[in-house]
C-alpha positions as MATLAB code, in Angstrom:
seq = 'MKHTAAALAVLLLCPLISSADDAWRITTRGYGPIRAGMTPSEATGLMGTRLRTFEGRALDPSCDHLYPEKGFEGLSLMVQNGKITRIVISNPNIQTLSGIKVGDSTARLKQVFGSRLEIEQHKYDDHGFYYFVWEQGKRFGVKFEIGGDRVTEIYAGDESIQYVEGCA';
ca = [
     -41.157  144.987 -175.488;
     -39.412  141.610 -175.388;
     -36.035  143.330 -174.849;
     -37.434  145.420 -171.997;
     -38.866  142.314 -170.308;
     -35.546  140.492 -170.734;
     -33.581  143.448 -169.300;
     -35.982  143.662 -166.365;
     -35.582  139.918 -165.695;
     -31.779  140.284 -165.659;
     -31.976  143.229 -163.244;
     -34.304  141.312 -160.945;
     -31.972  138.298 -160.924;
     -28.828  140.303 -160.082;
     -29.686  140.637 -156.379;
     -30.297  136.877 -156.255;
     -26.888  136.185 -157.770;
     -25.254  138.542 -155.285;
     -27.121  136.896 -152.394;
     -25.940  133.471 -153.538;
     -22.320  134.695 -153.527;
     -22.827  136.183 -150.064;
     -24.122  132.810 -148.840;
     -20.659  131.271 -149.408;
     -18.961  132.894 -146.416;
     -17.140  131.475 -143.416;
     -19.186  131.252 -140.217;
     -18.641  129.587 -136.864;
     -20.578  126.595 -138.215;
     -18.690  126.142 -141.494;
     -18.466  127.562 -144.994;
     -21.685  128.559 -146.718;
     -24.071  125.602 -146.556;
     -21.203  123.212 -145.681;
     -21.576  122.722 -141.928;
     -19.785  120.880 -139.173;
     -21.821  117.776 -138.435;
     -22.819  116.892 -141.996;
     -21.537  113.890 -143.901;
     -19.041  114.123 -146.769;
     -21.737  112.943 -149.199;
     -24.035  115.774 -148.081;
     -21.181  118.248 -148.672;
     -20.479  116.713 -152.092;
     -24.086  117.333 -153.115;
     -23.981  120.953 -151.959;
     -20.603  121.672 -153.548;
     -21.363  119.955 -156.832;
     -17.936  118.318 -156.985;
     -16.386  115.120 -155.724;
     -14.305  115.118 -152.559;
     -11.076  113.122 -152.401;
      -8.349  112.335 -149.924;
      -4.934  113.872 -150.530;
      -3.470  110.590 -151.765;
      -6.625  109.500 -153.574;
      -7.068  106.501 -151.264;
     -10.295  105.511 -149.525;
     -11.511  107.828 -146.771;
     -10.621  106.810 -143.221;
     -13.933  107.783 -141.570;
     -12.361  107.872 -138.087;
     -10.049  110.747 -139.077;
      -9.156  112.114 -142.498;
      -9.095  115.201 -144.703;
     -10.992  115.727 -147.944;
     -10.345  118.134 -150.794;
     -12.794  119.226 -153.511;
     -11.779  118.112 -157.001;
     -12.679  121.464 -158.548;
     -14.085  124.887 -157.823;
     -13.003  125.260 -154.193;
      -9.257  125.915 -154.249;
      -7.633  126.457 -150.860;
     -10.321  124.565 -148.943;
     -10.241  121.259 -147.087;
     -12.655  119.392 -144.841;
     -11.659  117.402 -141.773;
     -13.767  114.293 -141.169;
     -14.008  112.506 -137.822;
     -16.266  109.525 -137.171;
     -17.863  109.961 -140.599;
     -18.852  113.625 -140.067;
     -17.257  116.897 -141.125;
     -15.913  118.632 -138.033;
     -13.999  121.558 -139.509;
     -13.344  123.441 -142.712;
      -9.870  124.883 -143.367;
      -9.440  127.878 -145.683;
      -6.160  129.111 -147.178;
      -7.712  130.932 -150.147;
      -7.544  134.764 -149.765;
     -10.704  135.153 -151.867;
     -12.906  133.472 -149.251;
     -14.200  135.715 -146.451;
     -15.942  135.459 -143.117;
     -19.366  137.060 -142.726;
     -17.565  140.085 -141.261;
     -15.212  140.334 -144.251;
     -12.016  138.870 -142.747;
      -9.868  136.796 -145.120;
      -6.436  135.187 -145.388;
      -3.860  137.979 -145.617;
      -5.671  140.387 -143.285;
      -3.701  141.898 -140.406;
      -4.117  141.178 -136.712;
      -5.004  144.864 -136.301;
      -7.996  144.295 -138.600;
      -9.035  141.217 -136.591;
      -8.875  143.235 -133.376;
     -10.824  146.066 -134.975;
     -13.589  143.729 -136.170;
     -13.843  141.333 -133.205;
     -12.418  143.332 -130.275;
     -12.808  141.630 -126.914;
     -14.490  138.573 -128.483;
     -11.028  137.370 -129.599;
      -9.268  134.722 -127.545;
      -5.561  134.674 -128.312;
      -3.179  131.732 -127.843;
       0.497  131.300 -128.663;
       1.171  129.239 -131.804;
       2.354  125.726 -130.985;
       5.316  125.734 -133.413;
       5.983  129.398 -134.270;
       7.348  131.540 -131.430;
       6.084  134.644 -133.249;
       2.739  133.179 -134.335;
      -0.651  133.047 -132.669;
      -4.113  131.570 -132.916;
      -7.034  133.990 -132.629;
     -10.383  132.372 -131.797;
     -13.944  133.667 -132.017;
     -16.486  131.339 -130.409;
     -20.241  131.064 -130.313;
     -21.597  131.137 -126.817;
     -20.738  127.847 -125.121;
     -17.670  127.270 -127.335;
     -19.326  124.525 -129.324;
     -18.586  126.173 -132.692;
     -16.063  128.812 -133.643;
     -13.560  130.282 -136.064;
      -9.790  130.115 -135.606;
      -7.466  132.506 -137.395;
      -3.915  131.182 -137.630;
      -1.470  134.088 -137.503;
       2.049  134.283 -138.919;
       3.984  137.487 -139.517;
       1.087  139.553 -138.086;
      -1.233  138.242 -140.861;
      -3.972  135.622 -141.134;
      -2.441  132.576 -142.853;
      -5.368  130.143 -142.518;
      -8.932  130.171 -141.231;
     -10.601  127.205 -139.531;
     -14.339  126.952 -138.937;
     -16.374  124.299 -137.171;
     -16.668  122.528 -133.849;
     -14.114  122.158 -131.049;
     -11.759  120.444 -133.522;
     -10.632  123.888 -134.721;
      -8.362  123.794 -131.661;
      -6.427  120.755 -132.934;
      -2.968  121.524 -134.245;
      -1.996  118.202 -135.838;
      -4.815  116.642 -137.805;
      -7.389  115.083 -135.504;
      -5.345  115.619 -132.345;
];
């Protein structure tokens, strides 16, 4: 009887584990519970790991980038005026809610998002593009950076996803 109860408990917990994994997806507001507008210390608590600058120096709260020490490879957070404004993803194992990830083709993006996509020429790559999907009002969105007809990076957050060089 004890084994049956234990097996039943494991089966009941499996959907919860799957739901938790599904919660860590890219949205127009951020990545999982990490949202544009929160502080780095709030993100640290949610991620369960310390955040550091690239050089390990003190954070410049006016404009800087933070990287998780462990568990979130291929992810960085841009901070402006003490708040996270965008999340940048280069890890092909991280997906949007609609299943798009680094490495996907532009044809797949067009299939999934259709006329919602706004397309701009890449600033430095004559053959590259930026594909944007915005919430109504363009306050939050997702940017797919395209190179070689593939997604190379995904940005999520506020209007700062439009910046090409850091905080500008």
